[in-house]
Each structure stands twice: as C-alpha cells, then as structure tokens.
C-alpha positions in Angstrom: -62.0 -218.2 158.5 -59.4 -219.7 160.9 -58.8 -217.7 164.1 -56.8 -217.9 167.3 -58.7 -220.9 168.6 -59.2 -222.9 165.5 -57.9 -226.5 166.1 -56.5 -228.8 163.4 -59.5 -231.1 164.0 -62.2 -228.6 163.1 -60.1 -227.1 160.4 -59.4 -230.4 158.7 -63.0 -231.5 159.1 -64.3 -228.4 157.4 -61.8 -228.7 154.5 -62.6 -232.4 154.1 -66.4 -231.9 154.0 -66.1 -229.1 151.5 -63.9 -231.1 149.3 -66.1 -234.3 149.3 -69.3 -232.2 148.8 -67.7 -230.2 145.9 -68.1 -226.9 147.7 -66.0 -224.0 146.5 -63.3 -223.3 149.1 -62.2 -219.8 150.0 -60.0 -219.3 153.1 -59.5 -216.0 154.8 -57.5 -216.1 158.0 -58.8 -213.5 160.5 -55.8 -213.4 162.9 -54.0 -210.4 161.3 -57.2 -208.3 161.1 -58.0 -209.0 164.7 -54.5 -208.2 165.9 -54.7 -204.9 164.0 -58.1 -204.2 165.6 -56.6 -204.9 169.1 -53.9 -202.4 168.3 -56.4 -199.8 167.1 -58.6 -200.1 170.3 -55.7 -200.6 172.7 -56.5 -204.2 173.7 -53.7 -206.6 175.0 -53.9 -209.7 172.8 -52.8 -211.8 175.8 -56.0 -210.9 177.7 -58.5 -213.5 176.5 -61.7 -211.8 177.6 -65.0 -211.1 175.8 -63.3 -208.4 173.8 -60.8 -210.9 172.5 -63.4 -213.5 171.8 -66.1 -211.3 170.2 -63.8 -209.4 168.0 -63.2 -212.6 166.1 -66.9 -213.4 165.6 -67.5 -209.8 164.5 -64.5 -209.9 162.1 -65.9 -213.0 160.5 -69.3 -211.4 160.1 -67.8 -208.3 158.5 -66.0 -210.5 156.0 -69.1 -212.5 155.2 -71.3 -209.4 154.8 -68.8 -207.6 152.6 -68.3 -210.7 150.4 -72.1 -211.0 150.1 -72.1 -207.4 148.8 -69.3 -208.1 146.4 -71.1 -211.2 145.0 -74.7 -210.0 145.2 -75.2 -212.8 147.6 -76.5 -213.2 151.1 -75.1 -214.4 154.4 -76.8 -217.6 155.7 -76.9 -217.6 159.5 -75.4 -220.4 161.6 -77.0 -219.6 165.0 -79.7 -222.0 166.1 -82.6 -221.6 168.5 -80.7 -222.9 171.5 -77.8 -220.5 171.1 -80.1 -217.5 170.4 -82.3 -218.3 173.4 -79.3 -218.5 175.7 -77.7 -215.4 174.2 -74.7 -217.6 173.2 -74.1 -215.7 169.9 -72.0 -212.6 169.6 -74.0 -209.5 169.2 -73.2 -208.0 165.8 -71.3 -211.2 165.1 -72.7 -214.7 164.4 -76.2 -213.7 165.6 -76.5 -211.6 162.4 -77.3 -212.7 158.9 -79.5 -211.9 155.9 -81.3 -215.3 156.3 -81.2 -217.3 159.6 -82.2 -220.8 158.5 -81.6 -222.4 161.9 -83.5 -219.8 164.1 -86.3 -222.3 165.0 -84.1 -225.4 165.3 -82.7 -226.4 168.7 -79.1 -227.6 169.0 -79.9 -231.3 169.7 -82.1 -231.4 166.5 -79.2 -230.0 164.5 -77.0 -232.8 165.9 -79.8 -235.4 165.1 -80.0 -234.1 161.5 -76.2 -234.4 161.1 -76.4 -238.0 162.4 -79.4 -238.8 160.1 -77.5 -237.4 157.1 -74.3 -239.4 157.9 -76.4 -242.6 158.2 -77.9 -242.3 154.7 -77.1 -244.9 152.1 -76.1 -242.5 149.4 -73.5 -240.5 151.2 -69.8 -241.2 150.4 -67.7 -242.8 153.1 -65.3 -239.9 153.5 -68.2 -237.5 154.2 -69.7 -240.0 156.6 -66.5 -240.2 158.5 -66.2 -236.5 158.7 -69.7 -236.0 159.9 -69.3 -238.7 162.5 -66.2 -236.9 163.8 -67.9 -233.5 163.8 -70.6 -235.1 166.0 -68.0 -236.4 168.3 -66.3 -233.0 168.6 -67.1 -230.9 171.7 -69.3 -227.9 170.8 -67.2 -224.8 170.9 -66.9 -221.4 169.2 -63.1 -221.9 169.3 -62.4 -218.3 170.2 -59.7 -219.1 172.9 -56.4 -220.7 171.8 -56.2 -224.5 172.0 -54.6 -226.2 175.0 -51.0 -227.4 175.1 -52.1 -230.6 173.2 -53.8 -228.7 170.4 -57.2 -229.6 171.7 -60.3 -227.4 172.1 -60.0 -225.5 175.4 -63.3 -223.7 175.3 -66.2 -226.2 175.7 -69.6 -224.5 175.4 -71.6 -227.0 177.5 -69.1 -226.4 180.4 -70.0 -222.8 180.3 -73.7 -222.7 179.5 -74.8 -226.2 180.5 -76.0 -229.3 178.6 -77.9 -228.4 175.4 -80.3 -231.4 175.9 -81.5 -229.7 179.2 -81.8 -226.3 177.5 -83.7 -227.8 174.6 -86.0 -229.6 176.9 -86.7 -226.3 178.8 -87.2 -224.4 175.6 -89.6 -227.0 174.2 -92.0 -226.9 177.2 -91.7 -223.2 177.6 -92.2 -222.2 174.0 -94.6 -224.9 172.8 -96.8 -225.1 175.9 -96.0 -222.0 178.0 -95.3 -224.0 181.1 -93.9 -222.1 184.1 -90.3 -222.7 185.2 -91.4 -224.7 188.3 -93.4 -227.2 186.1 -90.6 -227.5 183.6 -88.2 -228.2 186.4 -90.5 -230.9 187.8 -90.7 -232.6 184.4 -87.0 -232.3 183.8 -86.0 -234.0 187.1 -88.1 -237.0 186.0 -87.1 -237.0 182.3 -83.4 -236.9 183.2 -83.5 -239.0 186.4 -80.2 -241.0 186.6 -78.4 -238.7 184.1 -78.5 -235.3 185.8 -78.9 -234.7 189.6 -81.6 -232.5 191.0 -79.0 -229.8 191.7 -77.6 -229.9 188.1 -81.1 -229.5 186.6 -81.9 -226.6 189.0 -78.5 -224.9 188.2 -79.1 -224.8 184.5 
C-alpha cells in the first residue's frame, strides 16, 4: 500500500521478497484516498503534521480490515513491543489488528530474527540479499515524502531514540520491575563507550 513517503528502496524490497517467497501480490496505492480524505476534512496536503501522517496509517488499516471481511480472513498486526510501549503506532492505525503476533517481541529481537533467517543455509540468495538490505534500511514509517535524493526523510530512531536503549529499559522494567533510577544506572554501564550519560538519560 504505497503512500506519500514510500521510497523505491522499501517498495522494491517488498516486491522482491514477495516474489522470491511466492507470496500473492496485491497492490493498493493509498495516495488518492488520502487526498480525498484531506479534502473532506479541510486539511492542506502540504502541511505534513500528525494529521497528514496518521491518515495514511489509518487508511491502510481500513483497507486491510475491509479486505479481511471480504475474504473471511484476519489482519495480522505488525507493531512490536517496542513500538507499542513507546506509543509509536498510530491509534486506530497500525496498532490495530485481529491478531498481534509481535506484541511481546522487542524491535531488536525482530531485527535479530531477520538476520538469523537471512543467514540460514536453505534460503535463496535473492531473499538473503533483500533481507540484508532491509536490515540496513533505517527504521521508518515512511509517512513523510522522501528527500530530494529519494531517500527516507523520517528516521524513527532520530525521533524516539535508539531502540536498543528502549529494549534494554523495557527488559529490566517488565521482566524484573526495576525502578527507572536502577535501569539508568545499569544502562550507563552496559552502553559505556557507545552512548553518553546524557544520551541515556535523555531517552
């Protein structure tokens, strides 16, 4: 479901992976539907605020939900534990599904699983190359148009902080119930040399 911020890199990786895995491809571009929605609610399409961004996530969810009804299927959620804990999922958008398979999996573990899959002996080389490039792609919802070079302009970790820090915080908070001051103390030692005291404190 390409939108205003979809880059050639992520689009082509999605198409390539679906083809090599033998997945049925169905493409529905959401741009016209979103532009109509902006017109209906009186939003200027040149103002790239949360209304602009979230309308795309909600349009995608509406499409998925309606197709699920058409096909007597279900929508499998994409949001992971890290995104949900940070609130980095659009309400009534990608935070909704009929079955949220990633709800207990932190972002860094998702990346680790992709790396593990791409390293397996029985995977074809084209899928391996695609998965490797997916891992090298900055994490982004791609809801803001690409930059002048066609590159992703909206980098999630620039906005919410490094996921490896958040996943560290979540682990010690949810598994052990440690207080923020103790988690902060542990993080400054665990990430010494990689993140400064102030960076850990900020996030």
